[in-house]
N, C-alpha and C positions, 0 to 999 in steps of 0.2 A: 110671331114674336121675334124681336131683334136680339141677337146674341152679341155680347161684348167680347170681341176677339182678345182683348188684353186679359179679361178675366179667365177666358178659356186657356190662354197661354200660361197664366199664373197657376191655374189648376194643374196643368200638365207639368209645370215645374215642381209644384208641391208633390205630385205623384212620383216624379222622377227622383227627387231628393229622398222622399220617404222610402221608395223602393231600394235605393242604394243603402240607406241606413239599415233597413231590414236585412238585406243581403249580407252586408258586412257583419252585422250582429250575429246572424245565424252562422256565417262562416267561422266566426270566432267562438261559437258555442255558448254565447251569452244569452241569458234570459232577459225579457223585458224589464223585470223588476230590478235586476242587477244594474243594467245600464241606466235606468231611470234614477235609481238611488245615487249612483256615482255622478250623474249629470245634475241632480238636484231638482228633478221635476217628477210629477206623478206618473204612475204606470199608464193611466188612461191618456194623459197628455202625450206621452211617447208613442202610444198605440195610434193616436190620432195623427201624429206626425208621420209615422210609418205608412199609414193608409192614405196619406195625402189629403186628409180632411182639414188640416190646419198647417199653417206655415210656422216653422221654428224661428225663434228669435235668433239674431246673430250670435248672441252669447250661448244659447242652447246648442246651436249648430257647431260652434267652436268646441264646446264641452263634449258633445257627442263625438266629434272627430277625434278629440284627445282620448276619450275612453276607448274608441275603436282603433286607435293608433293609425289614424289617417291624416293626410294633409287636407285641410278644409277645402282646398281647390279641387279635390277629387269630385266633390258634389256638383261643381259647375262645369267641369270639362265634359261630363257625360252627355249633356244635352245642348251644348253650344251649337248654334246654327241649325237647330232642328225645328224651331217653331214653325217654319213654313212647311214642313213635311209632316206635321202631326197627323193629318187625316189620311196620309198615303198608306196603301196596303203593301208597300215595298220599301226597302231601305238600300241605298247605294253603299257599296263596301266601305267607302271613306266616312260614312255617317253612322256606322254601328257604334252603339254605346259599349264602352269597355270598362270593366272593373278589374283592377289589378290588386292582388292580395300579396302580403308579405311572405306567404308560404310557397311562392313560385308558381302561382296559378293566376291566369288571366281568363276572365269570362267575357266573351263577346256576345252581347245580347242580339239575338236574331229576330226578335219580335219587332214588327214594324210599328205597332201601336202598343199602348200600355196593355200588358197582359191581364186578361180577366180570368181565364181558366188555365192557361198553359204558358209556361216560360220555356223557351228554347235557347240554348247557348252553344257556341263553339267553345269548348274548354281547352285551353292551351296550358299544359302542365309541363313545366320545366323539369330537367333532371333533378331528382330528389325533392320535387314539389309534392305537397301533400295537403289533405283537407284539414289537418290539425291533429293535435295529440288526442283529443276527445272524440268519441263517436258522435255523429250527427243523428238527430232524430226529430222529425217534424211531420206535419200533416201532409197528405198527398200521395202521389205515385210518381216514380221516375223511371226513365228508360234512356238508354244510350247506345251509341254505335262507335266503335273504335275506328277512327279514320286513319290514324297513323300512330305507330309506336306501341307501347305496352302499358296497360293499366293494372295495378294491383288493387283489387277491390275486396273488401270484407263487408258482408251483410249478416248481422247476427253473429253466429259462430262460424259461418261458412266463409271460406277464403278462396279466391280464384285469381289467376293471372290471365288477363284478356289481351289478345293481340289484334292487329289490324284485321278488320272484317268481322270480329266477334261483336256480340251485343249483350245487353243486360236489361233487366227490369225488376223492380221490387217496390213494395210498399214503403213509403218514406218514413213511417213511424218506427220501422225496424232499425236498430242502431247500425250505422254504417260509416265507413271511412274509406279513403282511397289515396293512392300515391303512385308516383312514377319513380321506381327504383333503378331506372336505367340511366345511361349517359346521353340519351337523345330525347328530344321533345316528343310528348304524347299529345295527340289531338283527338278529342271526343265530341261528337254531337250529342248533347245532353238535354233532355226535356224533363220538366217537373210540372205536375198539376198543382194548382193552388188550393 
């Protein structure tokens, strides 16, 4: 059976855009229904966009970017020049996807291919950077290792200060939040199951 390379690339683009939308939505603590309502589309349509099952219209993408307080160009910068590397099991350092949030956090995606079961990031948390005012809660499991700096982490009612060489793991449905209260950058290797 012949495969259309353009349709495969389009599918990868749809997945990359959907992935970024989902990540930014979760980072902002927004529910699907809230974003869908503000964009003016159905919850099922937004869910399909996030899963890469359909392409958003230009209008919808611009409205989604507005709701998530993003520049629409963020959706395109993350996968420029990557089409030829889609099937590779490795990623060169200059080709890593980066997601930068307004709260002083940059996620560098370390997955070489679209993640099916596991997402791994290098989290770069600027001084006073944080996960947001609200606790995060979602499906899955997460674990991390502090490469550099200090991470203030709260899971449920437990709070800890983690330093270089420390690690953590917890069920993602437990309410959690994190921040860097120091005046130096914190780097964390962070993994989430889907």
